[in-house]
C-alpha positions as CSV (number, residue, x, y, z in Angstrom):
1,X,21.0,21.4,-6.1
2,X,21.0,25.1,-4.5
3,X,16.7,25.0,-3.8
4,X,16.5,28.5,-4.9
5,X,14.1,28.1,-8.0
6,X,11.3,26.2,-9.3
7,X,11.6,25.4,-13.0
8,X,7.6,25.0,-14.2
9,X,5.9,24.1,-17.9
10,X,3.4,25.9,-18.8
11,X,1.6,25.9,-22.7
12,X,3.8,28.1,-24.5
13,X,6.4,29.0,-21.9
14,X,8.8,27.5,-19.5
15,X,8.6,29.6,-16.3
16,X,10.9,30.4,-13.0
17,X,9.7,30.8,-9.7
18,X,11.8,32.1,-6.9
19,X,11.7,29.8,-3.2
20,X,11.0,32.4,-0.6
21,X,12.2,32.2,3.3
22,X,8.7,31.1,4.2
23,X,8.9,28.5,0.8
24,X,6.5,30.4,-1.0
25,X,6.7,30.5,-4.7
26,X,7.3,34.0,-6.9
27,X,7.1,34.1,-10.2
28,X,10.8,35.9,-11.9
29,X,10.5,35.2,-15.7
30,X,9.8,33.1,-18.7
31,X,11.4,32.2,-21.8
32,X,8.6,31.6,-24.7
33,X,8.1,29.0,-27.0
34,X,6.9,29.2,-30.9
35,X,3.3,28.4,-31.5
36,X,3.8,24.7,-33.4
37,X,5.9,24.0,-30.2
38,X,4.2,25.6,-27.2
39,X,3.2,22.0,-24.9
40,X,6.1,22.8,-22.7
41,X,6.3,19.4,-21.1
42,X,9.6,18.7,-19.5
43,X,12.6,20.0,-17.6
44,X,16.3,19.0,-16.9
45,X,19.0,21.2,-14.4
46,X,22.4,21.1,-14.9
47,X,23.9,20.1,-11.4
48,X,26.8,22.7,-11.8
49,X,28.1,26.4,-12.9
50,X,26.7,27.5,-15.6
51,X,23.5,25.4,-14.1
52,X,22.3,25.4,-17.7
53,X,18.5,24.3,-17.9
54,X,17.2,22.4,-20.5
55,X,13.6,22.7,-21.8
56,X,11.3,20.1,-24.3
57,X,8.3,20.9,-25.8
58,X,6.6,17.9,-26.9
59,X,5.4,17.5,-29.9
60,X,6.8,16.3,-33.4
61,X,10.2,17.1,-34.2
62,X,10.2,20.3,-31.6
63,X,13.8,21.1,-30.3
64,X,14.5,20.9,-26.5
65,X,16.2,24.1,-25.4
66,X,19.4,25.3,-23.6
67,X,18.3,27.9,-21.7
68,X,20.6,30.2,-19.4
69,X,20.4,31.3,-16.0
70,X,21.2,34.4,-14.4
71,X,23.4,34.4,-10.7
72,X,20.1,33.9,-8.9
73,X,19.3,30.5,-10.7
74,X,16.4,33.0,-12.9
75,X,15.9,31.7,-16.8
76,X,17.2,34.0,-19.0
77,X,17.2,32.5,-22.8
78,X,17.2,30.2,-25.2
79,X,20.5,29.8,-27.0
80,X,20.8,26.5,-28.1
81,X,18.7,24.1,-29.8
82,X,18.7,20.1,-28.9
83,X,17.7,18.9,-32.1
84,X,15.9,15.3,-33.5
85,X,14.3,14.5,-36.3
86,X,10.8,15.6,-38.1
87,X,9.4,12.4,-36.6
88,X,10.6,12.7,-33.3
89,X,8.5,13.8,-30.1
90,X,11.0,13.5,-27.3
91,X,8.9,13.6,-24.0
92,X,12.4,13.3,-21.0
93,X,15.8,13.8,-21.3
94,X,18.4,13.6,-18.7
95,X,21.9,14.5,-18.2
96,X,25.4,12.9,-18.0
97,X,26.7,13.5,-13.9
98,X,29.6,15.5,-15.4
99,X,27.0,17.4,-17.8
100,X,28.6,17.0,-20.7
101,X,25.7,14.9,-22.1
102,X,22.2,15.1,-22.3
103,X,19.7,11.9,-23.1
104,X,16.5,12.1,-24.7
105,X,13.7,9.9,-25.0
106,X,11.9,10.1,-28.3
107,X,8.3,8.8,-27.6
108,X,6.8,9.5,-31.0
109,X,10.1,8.8,-32.9
110,X,10.4,5.4,-30.6
111,X,14.0,6.0,-29.9
112,X,16.6,7.7,-27.3
113,X,19.3,10.3,-28.3
114,X,22.7,10.8,-27.0
115,X,23.7,14.7,-27.6
116,X,27.1,16.5,-26.4
117,X,26.9,19.7,-24.6
118,X,30.1,22.3,-24.0
119,X,29.0,24.2,-20.7
120,X,31.8,26.5,-21.8
121,X,30.6,27.6,-25.4
122,X,26.8,26.1,-24.8
123,X,27.7,24.1,-28.0
124,X,25.0,21.2,-28.2
125,X,25.8,18.3,-31.3
126,X,24.6,15.3,-32.1
127,X,26.2,12.0,-30.7
128,X,23.6,9.3,-31.5
129,X,20.5,8.3,-32.3
130,X,19.8,4.5,-31.2
131,X,16.3,3.4,-32.5
132,X,14.1,0.9,-30.0
133,X,12.6,-1.9,-31.1
134,X,9.2,-1.5,-32.2
135,X,6.4,-1.2,-29.9
136,X,8.3,0.4,-27.5
137,X,8.0,4.2,-27.1
138,X,11.0,5.5,-25.1
139,X,9.4,8.1,-22.3
140,X,11.6,9.0,-20.0
141,X,15.2,8.0,-18.9
142,X,17.5,8.6,-16.2
143,X,21.5,8.6,-15.8
144,X,22.9,6.5,-13.3
145,X,25.1,8.9,-11.1
146,X,28.2,6.9,-11.6
147,X,27.8,7.4,-15.4
148,X,27.5,3.8,-17.0
149,X,24.0,2.9,-17.0
150,X,21.1,5.0,-18.4
151,X,18.1,2.9,-17.6
152,X,14.6,4.0,-20.2
153,X,11.3,3.6,-19.6
154,X,9.4,2.5,-22.8
155,X,5.9,3.4,-22.6
156,X,4.0,1.2,-25.3
157,X,5.9,-1.9,-23.8
158,X,5.4,-1.0,-20.6
159,X,8.5,-2.1,-19.4
160,X,12.3,-0.7,-18.2
161,X,15.0,-1.4,-20.7
162,X,19.1,-0.9,-19.6
163,X,21.9,0.4,-22.0
164,X,25.6,0.7,-21.3
165,X,27.2,4.2,-21.2
166,X,30.0,4.7,-22.5
167,X,31.7,7.6,-20.3
168,X,33.9,8.9,-22.5
169,X,32.2,9.3,-25.6
170,X,28.6,9.3,-24.0
171,X,27.4,6.9,-26.5
172,X,25.0,3.6,-25.7
173,X,24.8,0.3,-26.3
174,X,21.4,-1.6,-25.6
175,X,21.7,-5.0,-23.2
176,X,19.2,-6.2,-24.7
177,X,17.7,-6.6,-21.5
178,X,14.4,-4.8,-20.4
179,X,12.0,-5.5,-16.9
180,X,8.2,-5.9,-17.2
181,X,6.2,-3.1,-15.3
182,X,3.3,-5.3,-15.7
183,X,2.8,-8.7,-13.6
184,X,3.9,-12.0,-15.5
185,X,1.0,-13.2,-17.9
186,X,-0.5,-9.8,-18.6
187,X,-2.0,-10.2,-22.0
188,X,-3.6,-6.4,-21.8
189,X,-1.0,-4.8,-22.4
190,X,-2.6,-1.8,-24.2
191,X,-4.4,-0.9,-20.9
192,X,-1.3,0.7,-19.4
193,X,1.7,2.5,-20.4
194,X,4.8,3.1,-18.4
195,X,5.5,6.6,-17.2
196,X,8.4,7.3,-14.8
197,X,11.9,5.8,-13.5
198,X,14.3,7.5,-10.9
199,X,16.9,7.0,-8.7
200,X,16.6,6.8,-5.0
201,X,18.6,9.5,-3.6
202,X,21.3,8.6,-1.1
203,X,21.4,10.3,2.2
204,X,25.4,10.7,2.2
205,X,27.8,12.4,-0.1
206,X,30.1,9.1,0.9
207,X,27.2,6.6,-1.6
208,X,25.7,9.6,-3.5
209,X,27.0,7.6,-6.7
210,X,25.4,4.2,-5.8
211,X,22.1,4.1,-4.9
212,X,19.8,1.9,-3.7
213,X,16.9,1.2,-5.8
214,X,15.4,2.8,-9.0
215,X,12.0,3.1,-8.8
216,X,9.9,3.0,-12.1
217,X,5.5,2.9,-12.4
218,X,3.3,2.1,-15.3
219,X,-0.6,4.1,-15.2
220,X,-3.1,2.1,-16.0
221,X,-5.5,4.1,-19.0
222,X,-8.9,3.7,-16.9
223,X,-9.7,4.8,-13.5
224,X,-10.8,3.2,-10.6
225,X,-8.4,0.4,-12.7
226,X,-4.5,0.3,-10.7
227,X,-1.2,0.6,-12.3
228,X,1.7,-0.6,-10.8
229,X,5.1,0.6,-8.7
230,X,7.7,-1.2,-9.0
231,X,11.3,-1.1,-7.2
232,X,14.8,-2.6,-8.3
233,X,18.0,-3.0,-6.6
234,X,21.4,-2.1,-7.8
235,X,24.9,-3.3,-7.5
236,X,26.4,-0.8,-5.4
237,X,29.9,-0.7,-7.6
238,X,28.4,-0.7,-11.0
239,X,25.1,0.1,-11.0
240,X,23.8,-3.2,-12.5
241,X,20.3,-3.9,-11.8
242,X,20.4,-6.7,-9.7
243,X,17.0,-7.8,-8.8
244,X,13.1,-6.8,-9.6
245,X,11.9,-6.7,-5.8
246,X,8.3,-5.8,-6.2
247,X,5.2,-4.8,-8.8
248,X,2.7,-3.6,-6.5
249,X,-0.8,-2.0,-7.7
250,X,-1.1,1.5,-7.2
251,X,-4.1,3.1,-4.9
252,X,-5.7,3.9,-8.4
253,X,-4.8,4.5,-12.0
254,X,-2.6,7.2,-12.3
255,X,-4.6,8.9,-14.1
256,X,-2.2,10.8,-17.0
257,X,0.7,10.8,-13.9
258,X,2.1,7.7,-11.6
259,X,5.1,9.9,-11.7
260,X,7.3,8.9,-8.2
261,X,9.7,11.2,-7.1
262,X,12.5,9.6,-4.9
263,X,12.1,11.8,-0.9
264,X,15.8,13.2,-0.3
265,X,15.8,12.4,3.4
266,X,15.5,8.3,3.3
267,X,16.1,6.1,0.6
268,X,13.5,3.9,1.4
269,X,10.5,6.7,0.7
270,X,9.3,7.9,-2.7
271,X,5.9,10.1,-3.5
272,X,3.4,9.4,-6.2
273,X,1.0,11.5,-8.1
274,X,-2.1,10.4,-9.2
275,X,-3.9,12.8,-11.8
276,X,-7.3,10.7,-12.5
277,X,-8.0,10.8,-8.9
278,X,-6.8,14.1,-7.6
279,X,-4.3,12.6,-4.9
280,X,-0.9,12.8,-3.7
281,X,0.8,9.4,-1.4
282,X,4.2,8.9,-0.1
283,X,5.2,5.4,0.0
284,X,7.9,3.7,1.9
285,X,9.5,0.6,1.3
286,X,10.4,-1.7,3.6
287,X,13.0,-4.5,3.0
288,X,12.1,-7.2,6.1
289,X,14.4,-10.4,5.4
290,X,14.5,-12.1,2.3
291,X,11.4,-10.0,1.0
292,X,10.8,-5.7,0.0
293,X,7.2,-4.2,0.0
294,X,6.2,-1.0,-1.0
295,X,2.7,0.4,0.3
296,X,1.3,3.8,1.0
297,X,2.0,5.7,4.3
298,X,0.2,9.1,3.9
299,X,-2.2,10.5,1.0
300,X,-3.3,14.2,0.9
301,X,-6.3,14.6,-1.6
302,X,-6.3,17.6,-4.0
303,X,-8.9,20.0,-5.9
304,X,-6.7,19.3,-9.4
305,X,-4.9,16.5,-10.7
306,X,-1.2,16.8,-9.7
307,X,1.2,15.3,-12.9
308,X,4.6,16.1,-10.9
309,X,5.5,16.4,-7.1
310,X,9.0,17.8,-6.3
311,X,10.9,17.1,-2.7
312,X,12.2,20.5,-1.4
313,X,13.7,19.0,1.8
């Protein structure tokens, strides 16, 4: 939230780069990974002091790491593990609004995990293991800012699943409700793999706990065959999904990405990456009358496959 550092995952390391006044990057430090868990994959940062960073290497049985930062936000050292079982392979994590729980989407182990985190002692404790239905494969997840919901993208099932969250215990309850990220009637679901789920970012502090949209995307496994992007409206009080607003083909497959990144300046914009066709796009959500649509409004070709994009402002 301080916009002073960029944290990066690369083979064998989690790295930190300082963001300079001219918005260039200067390498600061790294935290090394073991040789059997070297696929640095996902990074989640606490939103309040001591701003612990959680780095997740993707692989069978690999733990997520709780990494300390110094006063400038530079990565220092791993001080605790978020452990899973030997069959697990976590691909995405997210912190609770109060930074006291971390949730993990276990793609290999087909489950969702909850761990408590004490930001004073640094202790991490397993709270819950919640198996998903066969053929789901949770990939990424996000916690509603009001703390009441966790929304999980099922990679293999190509859907979004809703979990109710107990704000005291941190435990989740699956609501048995999922929303497809493919058009109705699709039978070739194995040709797609769902990827990302994110909340739009309210521009006003007064509405910080009431985002307007939940945005999600799924990828095609074949370059030249589009993936899909979707948005859901949310109840402004409870945070529950009220309606799937649109399900629109992306401009290409997305490659291994199709990762959505909501804009900070308006809830009606988000970026999306395509690592298969080497471009980045900005999309706009247009709510006119009773219908809501979305379309690309800017396109930037890149030299090599972009996996993720981060908004600075």
